[in-house]
N, CA, C, O and CB atoms as a CASP TS submission, in Angstrom:
PFRMAT TS
TARGET T0000
AUTHOR 0000-0000-0000
METHOD Language model
MODEL 1
PARENT N/A
ATOM      1  N   MET     1      95.284 136.162 102.647  1.00  0.00           N
ATOM      2  CA  MET     1      95.050 134.745 102.851  1.00  0.00           C
ATOM      3  C   MET     1      96.032 134.234 103.903  1.00  0.00           C
ATOM      4  O   MET     1      97.209 134.593 103.888  1.00  0.00           O
ATOM      5  CB  MET     1      95.195 133.957 101.518  1.00  0.00           C
ATOM      6  N   ALA     2      95.547 133.405 104.807  1.00  0.00           N
ATOM      7  CA  ALA     2      96.370 132.869 105.889  1.00  0.00           C
ATOM      8  C   ALA     2      97.332 131.806 105.361  1.00  0.00           C
ATOM      9  O   ALA     2      97.036 131.101 104.397  1.00  0.00           O
ATOM     10  CB  ALA     2      95.482 132.279 106.998  1.00  0.00           C
ATOM     11  N   THR     3      98.479 131.711 106.011  1.00  0.00           N
ATOM     12  CA  THR     3      99.430 130.663 105.644  1.00  0.00           C
ATOM     13  C   THR     3      98.975 129.346 106.254  1.00  0.00           C
ATOM     14  O   THR     3      98.114 129.322 107.134  1.00  0.00           O
ATOM     15  CB  THR     3     100.870 131.021 106.111  1.00  0.00           C
ATOM     16  N   LEU     4      99.553 128.270 105.788  1.00  0.00           N
ATOM     17  CA  LEU     4      99.217 126.948 106.324  1.00  0.00           C
ATOM     18  C   LEU     4      99.494 126.892 107.819  1.00  0.00           C
ATOM     19  O   LEU     4      98.700 126.336 108.579  1.00  0.00           O
ATOM     20  CB  LEU     4     100.012 125.848 105.596  1.00  0.00           C
ATOM     21  N   SER     5     100.593 127.452 108.237  1.00  0.00           N
ATOM     22  CA  SER     5     100.949 127.472 109.653  1.00  0.00           C
ATOM     23  C   SER     5      99.920 128.249 110.477  1.00  0.00           C
ATOM     24  O   SER     5      99.535 127.817 111.564  1.00  0.00           O
ATOM     25  CB  SER     5     102.341 128.083 109.838  1.00  0.00           C
ATOM     26  N   GLU     6      99.480 129.392 109.958  1.00  0.00           N
ATOM     27  CA  GLU     6      98.474 130.186 110.656  1.00  0.00           C
ATOM     28  C   GLU     6      97.153 129.434 110.760  1.00  0.00           C
ATOM     29  O   GLU     6      96.505 129.446 111.807  1.00  0.00           O
ATOM     30  CB  GLU     6      98.263 131.520 109.944  1.00  0.00           C
ATOM     31  N   LEU     7      96.758 128.783 109.674  1.00  0.00           N
ATOM     32  CA  LEU     7      95.520 127.989 109.698  1.00  0.00           C
ATOM     33  C   LEU     7      95.622 126.851 110.709  1.00  0.00           C
ATOM     34  O   LEU     7      94.691 126.591 111.471  1.00  0.00           O
ATOM     35  CB  LEU     7      95.214 127.423 108.297  1.00  0.00           C
ATOM     36  N   GLU     8      96.773 126.179 110.698  1.00  0.00           N
ATOM     37  CA  GLU     8      96.969 125.080 111.647  1.00  0.00           C
ATOM     38  C   GLU     8      96.830 125.572 113.080  1.00  0.00           C
ATOM     39  O   GLU     8      96.163 124.934 113.894  1.00  0.00           O
ATOM     40  CB  GLU     8      98.345 124.432 111.443  1.00  0.00           C
ATOM     41  N   ASN     9      97.454 126.700 113.392  1.00  0.00           N
ATOM     42  CA  ASN     9      97.367 127.249 114.749  1.00  0.00           C
ATOM     43  C   ASN     9      95.931 127.587 115.124  1.00  0.00           C
ATOM     44  O   ASN     9      95.511 127.348 116.256  1.00  0.00           O
ATOM     45  CB  ASN     9      98.242 128.494 114.875  1.00  0.00           C
ATOM     46  N   GLU    10      95.182 128.139 114.185  1.00  0.00           N
ATOM     47  CA  GLU    10      93.775 128.458 114.453  1.00  0.00           C
ATOM     48  C   GLU    10      92.958 127.189 114.699  1.00  0.00           C
ATOM     49  O   GLU    10      92.153 127.125 115.629  1.00  0.00           O
ATOM     50  CB  GLU    10      93.174 129.251 113.281  1.00  0.00           C
ATOM     51  N   VAL    11      93.177 126.190 113.858  1.00  0.00           N
ATOM     52  CA  VAL    11      92.431 124.935 113.998  1.00  0.00           C
ATOM     53  C   VAL    11      92.753 124.265 115.328  1.00  0.00           C
ATOM     54  O   VAL    11      91.861 123.723 115.980  1.00  0.00           O
ATOM     55  CB  VAL    11      92.751 123.981 112.832  1.00  0.00           C
ATOM     56  N   LEU    12      94.005 124.298 115.729  1.00  0.00           N
ATOM     57  CA  LEU    12      94.406 123.657 116.986  1.00  0.00           C
ATOM     58  C   LEU    12      93.822 124.357 118.211  1.00  0.00           C
ATOM     59  O   LEU    12      93.782 123.772 119.293  1.00  0.00           O
ATOM     60  CB  LEU    12      95.919 123.628 117.093  1.00  0.00           C
ATOM     61  N   ARG    13      93.371 125.592 118.056  1.00  0.00           N
ATOM     62  CA  ARG    13      92.723 126.299 119.161  1.00  0.00           C
ATOM     63  C   ARG    13      91.243 125.927 119.302  1.00  0.00           C
ATOM     64  O   ARG    13      90.620 126.233 120.318  1.00  0.00           O
ATOM     65  CB  ARG    13      92.857 127.802 118.961  1.00  0.00           C
ATOM     66  N   LEU    14      90.688 125.274 118.291  1.00  0.00           N
ATOM     67  CA  LEU    14      89.288 124.855 118.351  1.00  0.00           C
ATOM     68  C   LEU    14      89.120 123.721 119.362  1.00  0.00           C
ATOM     69  O   LEU    14      90.062 122.971 119.617  1.00  0.00           O
ATOM     70  CB  LEU    14      88.791 124.410 116.954  1.00  0.00           C
ATOM     71  N   PRO    15      87.920 123.596 119.939  1.00  0.00           N
ATOM     72  CA  PRO    15      87.644 122.432 120.774  1.00  0.00           C
ATOM     73  C   PRO    15      87.773 121.150 119.938  1.00  0.00           C
ATOM     74  O   PRO    15      87.568 121.167 118.724  1.00  0.00           O
ATOM     75  CB  PRO    15      86.226 122.536 121.406  1.00  0.00           C
ATOM     76  N   LYS    16      88.110 120.060 120.595  1.00  0.00           N
ATOM     77  CA  LYS    16      88.387 118.805 119.893  1.00  0.00           C
ATOM     78  C   LYS    16      87.246 118.396 118.963  1.00  0.00           C
ATOM     79  O   LYS    16      87.501 117.998 117.826  1.00  0.00           O
ATOM     80  CB  LYS    16      88.649 117.697 120.897  1.00  0.00           C
ATOM     81  N   ASP    17      86.001 118.485 119.417  1.00  0.00           N
ATOM     82  CA  ASP    17      84.878 118.050 118.578  1.00  0.00           C
ATOM     83  C   ASP    17      84.776 118.887 117.307  1.00  0.00           C
ATOM     84  O   ASP    17      84.433 118.367 116.245  1.00  0.00           O
ATOM     85  CB  ASP    17      83.564 118.131 119.363  1.00  0.00           C
ATOM     86  N   GLN    18      85.072 120.180 117.413  1.00  0.00           N
ATOM     87  CA  GLN    18      85.025 121.036 116.225  1.00  0.00           C
ATOM     88  C   GLN    18      86.190 120.735 115.282  1.00  0.00           C
ATOM     89  O   GLN    18      86.029 120.788 114.063  1.00  0.00           O
ATOM     90  CB  GLN    18      85.046 122.517 116.633  1.00  0.00           C
ATOM     91  N   ARG    19      87.371 120.417 115.843  1.00  0.00           N
ATOM     92  CA  ARG    19      88.514 120.038 114.996  1.00  0.00           C
ATOM     93  C   ARG    19      88.196 118.772 114.218  1.00  0.00           C
ATOM     94  O   ARG    19      88.461 118.688 113.019  1.00  0.00           O
ATOM     95  CB  ARG    19      89.787 119.832 115.849  1.00  0.00           C
ATOM     96  N   VAL    20      87.625 117.785 114.906  1.00  0.00           N
ATOM     97  CA  VAL    20      87.287 116.520 114.252  1.00  0.00           C
ATOM     98  C   VAL    20      86.252 116.758 113.160  1.00  0.00           C
ATOM     99  O   VAL    20      86.362 116.203 112.067  1.00  0.00           O
ATOM    100  CB  VAL    20      86.758 115.494 115.281  1.00  0.00           C
ATOM    101  N   SER    21      85.262 117.571 113.449  1.00  0.00           N
ATOM    102  CA  SER    21      84.234 117.879 112.455  1.00  0.00           C
ATOM    103  C   SER    21      84.835 118.573 111.241  1.00  0.00           C
ATOM    104  O   SER    21      84.492 118.245 110.105  1.00  0.00           O
ATOM    105  CB  SER    21      83.142 118.753 113.070  1.00  0.00           C
ATOM    106  N   LEU    22      85.722 119.523 111.472  1.00  0.00           N
ATOM    107  CA  LEU    22      86.378 120.236 110.368  1.00  0.00           C
ATOM    108  C   LEU    22      87.221 119.282 109.526  1.00  0.00           C
ATOM    109  O   LEU    22      87.175 119.328 108.296  1.00  0.00           O
ATOM    110  CB  LEU    22      87.259 121.378 110.912  1.00  0.00           C
ATOM    111  N   ILE    23      87.978 118.430 110.178  1.00  0.00           N
ATOM    112  CA  ILE    23      88.807 117.451 109.456  1.00  0.00           C
ATOM    113  C   ILE    23      87.928 116.547 108.608  1.00  0.00           C
ATOM    114  O   ILE    23      88.244 116.274 107.450  1.00  0.00           O
ATOM    115  CB  ILE    23      89.650 116.605 110.441  1.00  0.00           C
ATOM    116  N   HIS    24      86.838 116.088 109.178  1.00  0.00           N
ATOM    117  CA  HIS    24      85.912 115.210 108.443  1.00  0.00           C
ATOM    118  C   HIS    24      85.371 115.943 107.205  1.00  0.00           C
ATOM    119  O   HIS    24      85.323 115.370 106.116  1.00  0.00           O
ATOM    120  CB  HIS    24      84.730 114.751 109.368  1.00  0.00           C
ATOM    121  N   ARG    25      84.971 117.189 107.370  1.00  0.00           N
ATOM    122  CA  ARG    25      84.431 117.956 106.242  1.00  0.00           C
ATOM    123  C   ARG    25      85.483 118.158 105.151  1.00  0.00           C
ATOM    124  O   ARG    25      85.176 118.075 103.962  1.00  0.00           O
ATOM    125  CB  ARG    25      83.910 119.317 106.725  1.00  0.00           C
ATOM    126  N   ILE    26      86.728 118.425 105.565  1.00  0.00           N
ATOM    127  CA  ILE    26      87.804 118.618 104.585  1.00  0.00           C
ATOM    128  C   ILE    26      88.075 117.319 103.839  1.00  0.00           C
ATOM    129  O   ILE    26      88.256 117.323 102.621  1.00  0.00           O
ATOM    130  CB  ILE    26      89.094 119.118 105.278  1.00  0.00           C
ATOM    131  N   LEU    27      88.104 116.203 104.571  1.00  0.00           N
ATOM    132  CA  LEU    27      88.338 114.920 103.913  1.00  0.00           C
ATOM    133  C   LEU    27      87.224 114.571 102.942  1.00  0.00           C
ATOM    134  O   LEU    27      87.486 114.040 101.862  1.00  0.00           O
ATOM    135  CB  LEU    27      88.480 113.820 104.946  1.00  0.00           C
ATOM    136  N   GLU    28      85.983 114.862 103.313  1.00  0.00           N
ATOM    137  CA  GLU    28      84.864 114.612 102.404  1.00  0.00           C
ATOM    138  C   GLU    28      85.025 115.395 101.106  1.00  0.00           C
ATOM    139  O   GLU    28      84.768 114.870 100.022  1.00  0.00           O
ATOM    140  CB  GLU    28      83.537 114.978 103.076  1.00  0.00           C
ATOM    141  N   LYS    29      85.448 116.642 101.216  1.00  0.00           N
ATOM    142  CA  LYS    29      85.643 117.482 100.031  1.00  0.00           C
ATOM    143  C   LYS    29      86.843 117.021  99.211  1.00  0.00           C
ATOM    144  O   LYS    29      86.938 117.323  98.022  1.00  0.00           O
ATOM    145  CB  LYS    29      85.825 118.946 100.441  1.00  0.00           C
ATOM    146  N   SER    30      87.758 116.292  99.842  1.00  0.00           N
ATOM    147  CA  SER    30      88.982 115.843  99.176  1.00  0.00           C
ATOM    148  C   SER    30      88.845 114.458  98.557  1.00  0.00           C
ATOM    149  O   SER    30      89.777 113.976  97.913  1.00  0.00           O
ATOM    150  CB  SER    30      90.126 115.843 100.155  1.00  0.00           C
ATOM    151  N   GLU    31      87.706 113.818  98.742  1.00  0.00           N
ATOM    152  CA  GLU    31      87.504 112.472  98.217  1.00  0.00           C
ATOM    153  C   GLU    31      87.638 112.449  96.709  1.00  0.00           C
ATOM    154  O   GLU    31      87.254 113.388  96.013  1.00  0.00           O
ATOM    155  CB  GLU    31      86.140 111.938  98.626  1.00  0.00           C
ATOM    156  N   LEU    32      88.193 111.355  96.225  1.00  0.00           N
ATOM    157  CA  LEU    32      88.316 111.172  94.782  1.00  0.00           C
ATOM    158  C   LEU    32      86.957 110.824  94.178  1.00  0.00           C
ATOM    159  O   LEU    32      86.107 110.260  94.868  1.00  0.00           O
ATOM    160  CB  LEU    32      89.349 110.068  94.459  1.00  0.00           C
ATOM    161  N   PRO    33      86.736 111.148  92.913  1.00  0.00           N
ATOM    162  CA  PRO    33      85.471 110.767  92.266  1.00  0.00           C
ATOM    163  C   PRO    33      85.287 109.250  92.310  1.00  0.00           C
ATOM    164  O   PRO    33      86.262 108.498  92.313  1.00  0.00           O
ATOM    165  CB  PRO    33      85.434 111.270  90.798  1.00  0.00           C
ATOM    166  N   GLU    34      84.044 108.813  92.342  1.00  0.00           N
ATOM    167  CA  GLU    34      83.735 107.377  92.431  1.00  0.00           C
ATOM    168  C   GLU    34      84.396 106.555  91.339  1.00  0.00           C
ATOM    169  O   GLU    34      84.796 105.418  91.589  1.00  0.00           O
ATOM    170  CB  GLU    34      82.245 107.169  92.371  1.00  0.00           C
ATOM    171  N   ASN    35      84.521 107.090  90.152  1.00  0.00           N
ATOM    172  CA  ASN    35      85.056 106.322  89.031  1.00  0.00           C
ATOM    173  C   ASN    35      86.570 106.495  88.870  1.00  0.00           C
ATOM    174  O   ASN    35      87.134 106.143  87.834  1.00  0.00           O
ATOM    175  CB  ASN    35      84.357 106.732  87.751  1.00  0.00           C
ATOM    176  N   SER    36      87.212 107.031  89.888  1.00  0.00           N
ATOM    177  CA  SER    36      88.643 107.292  89.821  1.00  0.00           C
ATOM    178  C   SER    36      89.447 105.985  89.826  1.00  0.00           C
ATOM    179  O   SER    36      89.166 105.078  90.611  1.00  0.00           O
ATOM    180  CB  SER    36      89.072 108.183  90.994  1.00  0.00           C
ATOM    181  N   ASP    37      90.444 105.899  88.947  1.00  0.00           N
ATOM    182  CA  ASP    37      91.330 104.734  88.920  1.00  0.00           C
ATOM    183  C   ASP    37      92.065 104.578  90.241  1.00  0.00           C
ATOM    184  O   ASP    37      92.259 103.463  90.724  1.00  0.00           O
ATOM    185  CB  ASP    37      92.336 104.849  87.772  1.00  0.00           C
ATOM    186  N   VAL    38      92.472 105.696  90.823  1.00  0.00           N
ATOM    187  CA  VAL    38      93.185 105.649  92.097  1.00  0.00           C
ATOM    188  C   VAL    38      92.280 105.070  93.179  1.00  0.00           C
ATOM    189  O   VAL    38      92.710 104.232  93.972  1.00  0.00           O
ATOM    190  CB  VAL    38      93.678 107.057  92.501  1.00  0.00           C
ATOM    191  N   LYS    39      91.035 105.515  93.210  1.00  0.00           N
ATOM    192  CA  LYS    39      90.096 105.001  94.212  1.00  0.00           C
ATOM    193  C   LYS    39      89.889 103.500  94.020  1.00  0.00           C
ATOM    194  O   LYS    39      89.837 102.753  94.997  1.00  0.00           O
ATOM    195  CB  LYS    39      88.741 105.746  94.126  1.00  0.00           C
ATOM    196  N   ASN    40      89.772 103.057  92.777  1.00  0.00           N
ATOM    197  CA  ASN    40      89.610 101.628  92.506  1.00  0.00           C
ATOM    198  C   ASN    40      90.828 100.836  92.955  1.00  0.00           C
ATOM    199  O   ASN    40      90.693  99.742  93.504  1.00  0.00           O
ATOM    200  CB  ASN    40      89.359 101.394  91.020  1.00  0.00           C
ATOM    201  N   LEU    41      92.019 101.385  92.724  1.00  0.00           N
ATOM    202  CA  LEU    41      93.241 100.717  93.169  1.00  0.00           C
ATOM    203  C   LEU    41      93.306 100.636  94.690  1.00  0.00           C
ATOM    204  O   LEU    41      93.698  99.605  95.236  1.00  0.00           O
ATOM    205  CB  LEU    41      94.471 101.448  92.632  1.00  0.00           C
ATOM    206  N   TRP    42      92.927 101.712  95.380  1.00  0.00           N
ATOM    207  CA  TRP    42      92.917 101.688  96.835  1.00  0.00           C
ATOM    208  C   TRP    42      91.906 100.682  97.365  1.00  0.00           C
ATOM    209  O   TRP    42      92.189  99.970  98.329  1.00  0.00           O
ATOM    210  CB  TRP    42      92.613 103.071  97.382  1.00  0.00           C
ATOM    211  N   ASN    43      90.736 100.616  96.752  1.00  0.00           N
ATOM    212  CA  ASN    43      89.736  99.633  97.181  1.00  0.00           C
ATOM    213  C   ASN    43      90.265  98.215  97.025  1.00  0.00           C
ATOM    214  O   ASN    43      90.045  97.374  97.897  1.00  0.00           O
ATOM    215  CB  ASN    43      88.438  99.799  96.381  1.00  0.00           C
ATOM    216  N   ALA    44      90.960  97.939  95.925  1.00  0.00           N
ATOM    217  CA  ALA    44      91.553  96.616  95.714  1.00  0.00           C
ATOM    218  C   ALA    44      92.620  96.341  96.770  1.00  0.00           C
ATOM    219  O   ALA    44      92.712  95.227  97.284  1.00  0.00           O
ATOM    220  CB  ALA    44      92.159  96.510  94.297  1.00  0.00           C
ATOM    221  N   GLU    45      93.424  97.350  97.093  1.00  0.00           N
ATOM    222  CA  GLU    45      94.458  97.199  98.119  1.00  0.00           C
ATOM    223  C   GLU    45      93.841  96.918  99.484  1.00  0.00           C
ATOM    224  O   GLU    45      94.326  96.064 100.227  1.00  0.00           O
ATOM    225  CB  GLU    45      95.332  98.457  98.188  1.00  0.00           C
ATOM    226  N   ILE    46      92.786  97.625  99.808  1.00  0.00           N
ATOM    227  CA  ILE    46      92.099  97.413 101.088  1.00  0.00           C
ATOM    228  C   ILE    46      91.566  95.990 101.177  1.00  0.00           C
ATOM    229  O   ILE    46      91.745  95.321 102.195  1.00  0.00           O
ATOM    230  CB  ILE    46      90.947  98.422 101.262  1.00  0.00           C
ATOM    231  N   LEU    47      90.915  95.527 100.118  1.00  0.00           N
ATOM    232  CA  LEU    47      90.380  94.161 100.120  1.00  0.00           C
ATOM    233  C   LEU    47      91.501  93.131 100.253  1.00  0.00           C
ATOM    234  O   LEU    47      91.353  92.138 100.965  1.00  0.00           O
ATOM    235  CB  LEU    47      89.574  93.898  98.837  1.00  0.00           C
ATOM    236  N   ASP    48      92.617  93.367  99.570  1.00  0.00           N
ATOM    237  CA  ASP    48      93.759  92.456  99.658  1.00  0.00           C
ATOM    238  C   ASP    48      94.302  92.409 101.088  1.00  0.00           C
ATOM    239  O   ASP    48      94.625  91.335 101.596  1.00  0.00           O
ATOM    240  CB  ASP    48      94.869  92.888  98.679  1.00  0.00           C
ATOM    241  N   ARG    49      94.402  93.558 101.725  1.00  0.00           N
ATOM    242  CA  ARG    49      94.907  93.602 103.101  1.00  0.00           C
ATOM    243  C   ARG    49      93.960  92.885 104.056  1.00  0.00           C
ATOM    244  O   ARG    49      94.405  92.178 104.960  1.00  0.00           O
ATOM    245  CB  ARG    49      95.105  95.055 103.552  1.00  0.00           C
ATOM    246  N   ILE    50      92.666  93.063 103.859  1.00  0.00           N
ATOM    247  CA  ILE    50      91.682  92.372 104.709  1.00  0.00           C
ATOM    248  C   ILE    50      91.811  90.861 104.541  1.00  0.00           C
ATOM    249  O   ILE    50      91.777  90.116 105.521  1.00  0.00           O
ATOM    250  CB  ILE    50      90.236  92.829 104.364  1.00  0.00           C
ATOM    251  N   GLU    51      91.961  90.412 103.297  1.00  0.00           N
ATOM    252  CA  GLU    51      92.117  88.973 103.044  1.00  0.00           C
ATOM    253  C   GLU    51      93.370  88.428 103.725  1.00  0.00           C
ATOM    254  O   GLU    51      93.334  87.350 104.319  1.00  0.00           O
ATOM    255  CB  GLU    51      92.181  88.697 101.530  1.00  0.00           C
ATOM    256  N   ARG    52      94.485  89.170 103.643  1.00  0.00           N
ATOM    257  CA  ARG    52      95.718  88.724 104.292  1.00  0.00           C
ATOM    258  C   ARG    52      95.564  88.700 105.803  1.00  0.00           C
ATOM    259  O   ARG    52      96.091  87.802 106.459  1.00  0.00           O
ATOM    260  CB  ARG    52      96.885  89.627 103.901  1.00  0.00           C
ATOM    261  N   LEU    53      94.855  89.669 106.368  1.00  0.00           N
ATOM    262  CA  LEU    53      94.615  89.659 107.806  1.00  0.00           C
ATOM    263  C   LEU    53      93.749  88.472 108.209  1.00  0.00           C
ATOM    264  O   LEU    53      94.029  87.791 109.195  1.00  0.00           O
ATOM    265  CB  LEU    53      93.955  90.965 108.243  1.00  0.00           C
ATOM    266  N   ASP    54      92.698  88.235 107.438  1.00  0.00           N
ATOM    267  CA  ASP    54      91.808  87.107 107.731  1.00  0.00           C
ATOM    268  C   ASP    54      92.531  85.767 107.632  1.00  0.00           C
ATOM    269  O   ASP    54      92.223  84.831 108.369  1.00  0.00           O
ATOM    270  CB  ASP    54      90.618  87.118 106.782  1.00  0.00           C
ATOM    271  N   ALA    55      93.495  85.683 106.715  1.00  0.00           N
ATOM    272  CA  ALA    55      94.248  84.432 106.521  1.00  0.00           C
ATOM    273  C   ALA    55      95.469  84.350 107.438  1.00  0.00           C
ATOM    274  O   ALA    55      96.246  83.399 107.356  1.00  0.00           O
ATOM    275  CB  ALA    55      94.693  84.305 105.059  1.00  0.00           C
ATOM    276  N   ASN    56      95.638  85.343 108.306  1.00  0.00           N
ATOM    277  CA  ASN    56      96.797  85.403 109.204  1.00  0.00           C
ATOM    278  C   ASN    56      98.114  85.289 108.453  1.00  0.00           C
ATOM    279  O   ASN    56      99.057  84.668 108.944  1.00  0.00           O
ATOM    280  CB  ASN    56      96.710  84.302 110.242  1.00  0.00           C
ATOM    281  N   SER    57      98.187  85.881 107.275  1.00  0.00           N
ATOM    282  CA  SER    57      99.402  85.806 106.473  1.00  0.00           C
ATOM    283  C   SER    57     100.170  87.127 106.483  1.00  0.00           C
ATOM    284  O   SER    57     100.997  87.379 105.607  1.00  0.00           O
ATOM    285  CB  SER    57      99.061  85.414 105.044  1.00  0.00           C
ATOM    286  N   THR    58      99.893  87.951 107.463  1.00  0.00           N
ATOM    287  CA  THR    58     100.603  89.221 107.590  1.00  0.00           C
ATOM    288  C   THR    58     100.777  89.543 109.066  1.00  0.00           C
ATOM    289  O   THR    58     100.002  89.086 109.906  1.00  0.00           O
ATOM    290  CB  THR    58      99.843  90.365 106.859  1.00  0.00           C
ATOM    291  N   GLU    59     101.792  90.327 109.372  1.00  0.00           N
ATOM    292  CA  GLU    59     102.024  90.723 110.759  1.00  0.00           C
ATOM    293  C   GLU    59     101.069  91.842 111.149  1.00  0.00           C
ATOM    294  O   GLU    59     100.689  92.675 110.327  1.00  0.00           O
ATOM    295  CB  GLU    59     103.487  91.167 110.965  1.00  0.00           C
ATOM    296  N   ARG    60     100.695  91.839 112.412  1.00  0.00           N
ATOM    297  CA  ARG    60      99.846  92.904 112.933  1.00  0.00           C
ATOM    298  C   ARG    60     100.670  93.756 113.885  1.00  0.00           C
ATOM    299  O   ARG    60     101.484  93.242 114.653  1.00  0.00           O
ATOM    300  CB  ARG    60      98.586  92.328 113.648  1.00  0.00           C
ATOM    301  N   HIS    61     100.450  95.062 113.825  1.00  0.00           N
ATOM    302  CA  HIS    61     101.133  95.996 114.713  1.00  0.00           C
ATOM    303  C   HIS    61     100.101  96.981 115.238  1.00  0.00           C
ATOM    304  O   HIS    61      99.225  97.433 114.502  1.00  0.00           O
ATOM    305  CB  HIS    61     102.303  96.737 113.979  1.00  0.00           C
ATOM    306  N   SER    62     100.216  97.307 116.516  1.00  0.00           N
ATOM    307  CA  SER    62      99.283  98.286 117.082  1.00  0.00           C
ATOM    308  C   SER    62      99.574  99.659 116.487  1.00  0.00           C
ATOM    309  O   SER    62     100.703  99.956 116.097  1.00  0.00           O
ATOM    310  CB  SER    62      99.389  98.328 118.637  1.00  0.00           C
ATOM    311  N   ALA    63      98.549 100.477 116.426  1.00  0.00           N
ATOM    312  CA  ALA    63      98.711 101.827 115.882  1.00  0.00           C
ATOM    313  C   ALA    63      99.739 102.604 116.688  1.00  0.00           C
ATOM    314  O   ALA    63     100.533 103.351 116.116  1.00  0.00           O
ATOM    315  CB  ALA    63      97.366 102.575 115.872  1.00  0.00           C
ATOM    316  N   SER    64      99.738 102.441 118.011  1.00  0.00           N
ATOM    317  CA  SER    64     100.694 103.190 118.831  1.00  0.00           C
ATOM    318  C   SER    64     102.127 102.785 118.494  1.00  0.00           C
ATOM    319  O   SER    64     103.016 103.636 118.480  1.00  0.00           O
ATOM    320  CB  SER    64     100.416 102.962 120.330  1.00  0.00           C
ATOM    321  N   ASP    65     102.368 101.493 118.221  1.00  0.00           N
ATOM    322  CA  ASP    65     103.711 101.049 117.832  1.00  0.00           C
ATOM    323  C   ASP    65     104.106 101.639 116.478  1.00  0.00           C
ATOM    324  O   ASP    65     105.248 102.060 116.294  1.00  0.00           O
ATOM    325  CB  ASP    65     103.775  99.508 117.780  1.00  0.00           C
ATOM    326  N   VAL    66     103.178 101.669 115.543  1.00  0.00           N
ATOM    327  CA  VAL    66     103.451 102.211 114.210  1.00  0.00           C
ATOM    328  C   VAL    66     103.780 103.701 114.306  1.00  0.00           C
ATOM    329  O   VAL    66     104.756 104.161 113.713  1.00  0.00           O
ATOM    330  CB  VAL    66     102.240 101.985 113.268  1.00  0.00           C
ATOM    331  N   PHE    67     102.968 104.454 115.053  1.00  0.00           N
ATOM    332  CA  PHE    67     103.205 105.892 115.172  1.00  0.00           C
ATOM    333  C   PHE    67     104.507 106.180 115.919  1.00  0.00           C
ATOM    334  O   PHE    67     105.209 107.139 115.600  1.00  0.00           O
ATOM    335  CB  PHE    67     102.029 106.565 115.887  1.00  0.00           C
ATOM    336  N   GLN    68     104.825 105.349 116.911  1.00  0.00           N
ATOM    337  CA  GLN    68     106.084 105.529 117.631  1.00  0.00           C
ATOM    338  C   GLN    68     107.269 105.304 116.678  1.00  0.00           C
ATOM    339  O   GLN    68     108.235 106.068 116.700  1.00  0.00           O
ATOM    340  CB  GLN    68     106.164 104.556 118.845  1.00  0.00           C
ATOM    341  N   ALA    69     107.197 104.272 115.853  1.00  0.00           N
ATOM    342  CA  ALA    69     108.265 103.993 114.883  1.00  0.00           C
ATOM    343  C   ALA    69     108.413 105.143 113.892  1.00  0.00           C
ATOM    344  O   ALA    69     109.529 105.520 113.533  1.00  0.00           O
ATOM    345  CB  ALA    69     107.982 102.680 114.129  1.00  0.00           C
ATOM    346  N   ILE    70     107.290 105.694 113.454  1.00  0.00           N
ATOM    347  CA  ILE    70     107.333 106.837 112.533  1.00  0.00           C
ATOM    348  C   ILE    70     107.971 108.042 113.208  1.00  0.00           C
ATOM    349  O   ILE    70     108.823 108.710 112.621  1.00  0.00           O
ATOM    350  CB  ILE    70     105.916 107.195 112.040  1.00  0.00           C
ATOM    351  N   ASP    71     107.554 108.321 114.459  1.00  0.00           N
ATOM    352  CA  ASP    71     108.134 109.436 115.196  1.00  0.00           C
ATOM    353  C   ASP    71     109.643 109.271 115.351  1.00  0.00           C
ATOM    354  O   ASP    71     110.402 110.225 115.178  1.00  0.00           O
ATOM    355  CB  ASP    71     107.474 109.564 116.568  1.00  0.00           C
ATOM    356  N   GLU    72     110.073 108.050 115.680  1.00  0.00           N
ATOM    357  CA  GLU    72     111.503 107.784 115.838  1.00  0.00           C
ATOM    358  C   GLU    72     112.250 107.962 114.519  1.00  0.00           C
ATOM    359  O   GLU    72     113.362 108.489 114.495  1.00  0.00           O
ATOM    360  CB  GLU    72     111.725 106.368 116.378  1.00  0.00           C
ATOM    361  N   GLN    73     111.641 107.525 113.436  1.00  0.00           N
ATOM    362  CA  GLN    73     112.286 107.657 112.132  1.00  0.00           C
ATOM    363  C   GLN    73     112.471 109.130 111.751  1.00  0.00           C
ATOM    364  O   GLN    73     113.525 109.514 111.246  1.00  0.00           O
ATOM    365  CB  GLN    73     111.463 106.932 111.059  1.00  0.00           C
ATOM    366  N   PHE    74     111.454 109.943 111.991  1.00  0.00           N
ATOM    367  CA  PHE    74     111.546 111.358 111.626  1.00  0.00           C
ATOM    368  C   PHE    74     112.388 112.164 112.609  1.00  0.00           C
ATOM    369  O   PHE    74     112.823 113.268 112.283  1.00  0.00           O
ATOM    370  CB  PHE    74     110.162 111.957 111.539  1.00  0.00           C
ATOM    371  N   ALA    75     112.624 111.630 113.804  1.00  0.00           N
ATOM    372  CA  ALA    75     113.445 112.319 114.790  1.00  0.00           C
ATOM    373  C   ALA    75     114.931 112.246 114.430  1.00  0.00           C
ATOM    374  O   ALA    75     115.738 113.027 114.935  1.00  0.00           O
ATOM    375  CB  ALA    75     113.211 111.724 116.176  1.00  0.00           C
ATOM    376  N   GLN    76     115.279 111.312 113.564  1.00  0.00           N
ATOM    377  CA  GLN    76     116.687 111.124 113.204  1.00  0.00           C
ATOM    378  C   GLN    76     117.171 112.163 112.235  1.00  0.00           C
ATOM    379  O   GLN    76     118.335 112.140 111.835  1.00  0.00           O
ATOM    380  CB  GLN    76     116.900 109.762 112.617  1.00  0.00           C
TER
END
């Protein structure tokens, strides 16, 4: 059986469209059951975040800024 690192290297050699398709298929298989408490909690969180965005009661940050901050945090 291949290690996680070996699998990652193989996947990264795939063309981009095939990598995206593989990721999508893996995520579909990883989905929580419809009646999962965790899924219900996440759905409630998503709705709450949408409401706060619609009411302009939360700060907005671009994805690139968020990922840059994460990269900087892990670089330390």
